[in-house]
N, C-alpha and C positions, 0 to 999 in steps of 0.2 A: 504494500500500500504506500502511495506517495505521502510523505510526511508534510509537504507543503508545496505551494506553487511558486517557483522563483519569478522574480521580476527582472526584466532586462536592466543592466547597469548603465545603459546609455540609450538615449532616444534617437541617436543618429548613426548613420553608416557613412564612413569616408571611402569614396571611390576616386582615387587620384586627387585632383584639386576640387572635386565636387563633394558636397555634404548633403546627404539625403536625410531629411527629417521624417522619422517613421510615423509621427502623428499626421503629417501632411500626406504621406503615402497611403495611410489607412483611409483618409478622407477621399483620396482619389479612387481607391479600390471600392469604397462604399458608393461613390457616385456612379462608377462604371457598372456596378451590380444593379443599382436602381434603374439606370437608363436601359440596360439590357432587358431586365424583367418587364419594365414598363413598355418598351418597344415591342416585345413579343406579344404582350397582351393587347396593346393598342392596334397592332396590325391585324390581329384576329377579329377585332371589332370593326374592321374596314378602314383603319387609318394607314398612315405611311411612316416609314422610318425618318425621312427627311424632316417631317414636322416634329417628331419626337425629339430629334437632336436639336432643332431650333429652339424649342421650348426649354430643353435641358440647359442649353448655354445661358439663356437669360435667367431661368429659374435658379440654377446653381449660383450664379453671380449674386442674385438677390438674396439667396439663402445664406451665403457666407457673410454678406453685409449684415443681414438681420441677426444672424447668430452671434456675430461679434458685438453688435450694438447691445443686444440683450445682456451679454456677459459684462460688457463694460459698464452698463447702467446699473445692473443689480449686484455686481461684484467689483466695484471700483478699487477697493483696497487690494485686490489680487492682480491688478494691472501692473506689469513690470515698470520700473523707473528707467529712464525718464518717461512720464506719462504720454507725452506727445508722440513718442515712438512706440511705447508699449501697447497702445490701443490697436496697433496694426499687426503685432507679432502673433499671428494666429498659430504659427508652428510651435509656440510655447504652451499651447493649450488655451482653453477658455472660449468655448463656443456654446452658446445657449441654444439648445435644440428648439425651444419654443419660438424664439425669434427667427431661427433659420427656417423652420417649417412654415411659419406664418408669412414672412416676407417672400420666401421662395414660391409659395403657392399663389400669393397675390400677383407676383410678377408673371408667373406661368399662366395664370388665369387671364391676365390682360393680353398677353401675346396670343393666347388661344381665341379669346373673344374677338380681337382685331383681325384674326385670320378667318373668322366666320365658322369656327369649329365649336363643337359642344364642350363646354367647360366641365360639366358634370360627368360626361363620359370619360374624359381624360383623367379626372380626379379618381374615378373608380379603377381605371386601368393602372394608375400610379400608386394606389394605396399599398399593395403588398411590397412594391419596390421601395417605397419610402421607409417602411418598417425594416426591411432587409438592410437598407443603408444605415439606419440608426444602430442596428446591432453590430454591423461590421465596424462602424466608426468608433465604437467603444474600445476596440483594440488599441486605438491611439492612447487612451487613458492608461492602459497597461504599460505601454512603452514609456510614458511620462511619469509613471508611478503616482497617479493622482486619482481623486474621486473614489477612493476605496471606502470600505465600511468599518464597522466597529472591530476591535480586537477579537480574535477567535483562536481556539486551539484545535479546530476541526482539521482533518487531514488535508482538506482543500484550502486551508488558510493561505493567503497571499503574502509572500515576503516583501517587505518594504525597507529600503535602505534608510538608515537613521536620518540622513539629510532631507528625506522626503516625508518624514512622519509629521503628522499634525501636532501642533503644540499641545502638550499635555499627555501625549501618547508615545513619548520617546522611548519608554522602557518596554513597550510592546513590540513584538517582532513579526507577528502574522495577523492579517486582517481579512475581513470578509471581501472576497473578490467580486465586488458589485459589477465590474465590467463584464465578468463571465456570467453572472446571473442574468444580466440584461441581454447579453448575446444569446444565451440559450433560450430565454423567454421570447425574445423577438423572433428568432428563427422558428420557434414553435408556433407563434401567432401568425407568421407568414403562411405556414402550412394550413392553419385554420381558416384564414381569409381565402386562400385559394380553394379550399374544400367547400366553403360556403358559397363562393362565387360559381363554382362548378355545379353544385347540387341544387341550389335554389335560385329563384328569380329575384334579384335585388334591384330595386329602383334606384338609379343613380341620383345623387351621390351617396347612397346608403352604405356602400362598402367602405367609402372613405370615412364615414361617421363611425363605422365599426372599428376601423383602424385606429382612430383617435381614442375610442373607448378602451380598446384592448391595451394600447400603449400606456395610457394614463393610469389604468388599473394597476399594471405592473410597476410603473414608475413610482406610484404612491408608496408601495412597500419598500422599494429601493431607497427612497428618501428617508424612511425610518431607520435604515442601517447606516447611511452615510454620516461621516463626522467632519467633512471639510467645512470651513466657515461658510455660513449662510444666514441671511435674514430670517428671523422667526416671528410668527404671529400666533399668539395664544398657544405657544409651546410647540407649534409645527413649523417646519421649514417652509419658506416661500414656495418652493417648487412642489411641495406636498399639497399646499392649498391650490396651486394652479392645476395640479392633477385632479383634485376633487372637483373643481369647478368645470373643467373640460370634460371629465368623465360624465358628470350629470347632464351637461348640455348635449354632448354627442349621443349619449344613450337616449335621452328624451327625444332628440331630433330623429334618431333612427326609428324609434317606435312610432312617433307621430307620422313620419314621412312614409314608412313602409306599410303601416297598417291603417292609418287614418287619413293619409294625404291623397285626396282625390277619390275617384271611383275605385271600388274594390275590384281587384283582379286576382286570379289564382297566383299564389306566392310561389308554390313549388314548381320548379322547372320541369317541363315535359321531356320525356326521354327522346322524342323525335324532333325536339326543338333545335333549330340551327344554332351552332355554338356561338356565333357572334351576334345573334339577334336579341335585343333587349326591348324592342318595341311592343306595343299592344297588339294582340291578335284580333282577327275579324270578329265582330260581335255575332253571337248565335242567338236567334230569336228564342224567347221563352217558350217552353212547352215542347221543344224538340230535343 
């Protein structure tokens, strides 16, 4: 049995004169995985790869800006000095997923709307890919030895070098690997989203709402474990409250939209239904 999970002692790899930051590399891998899965799903719905790539370019740019802004605003004390330079040093960590997803989706929606495409259809196509990207992106926290949980003596405890330990926990050696918990949870929920989309008829953007609900549900419990500095409200970390609010809103929206939004139609997908078809079927007169 493994006694503990080691952490990389450096977050960079030197290749000749070049320095590769693993945090940034994991972000690129996450983006590539998201675009690939979204592209496959969107093409099956009648879309095209060129459009997916165009939206991805703008959405990723907006997402990075939004993620960094969220981190800088909510965790100003963690921005490296000098501040004017530190606010741009993404490779040192510090991206708020809430800001990234929000601004990235807003920018992507604007591009989609201006192109005359269905925003809700693209949202549902991208939902599993976004969750996949968030899970892969957490590997960057492992390389940076950051955002881990409380001390633990479990066999899967994460080793943290003393210079990366949170103040007050210098004597502890192993901590809950929250990056691994989220990675496993996110990958599992990606599978659930794909299963739901394959098995049932979901009215767009219902799958996107489920993605938000699934992620925030798991994130809430992750926040209960984390010990990195954070603003607290009534004893709960800020991101725990954000998770609660978004979970309630996304779940309520899904129930209202799926079951009570407009004329009722059969929810369960028929076995002979075309894979890419999400539109309403021809009405059948009553009594037949």
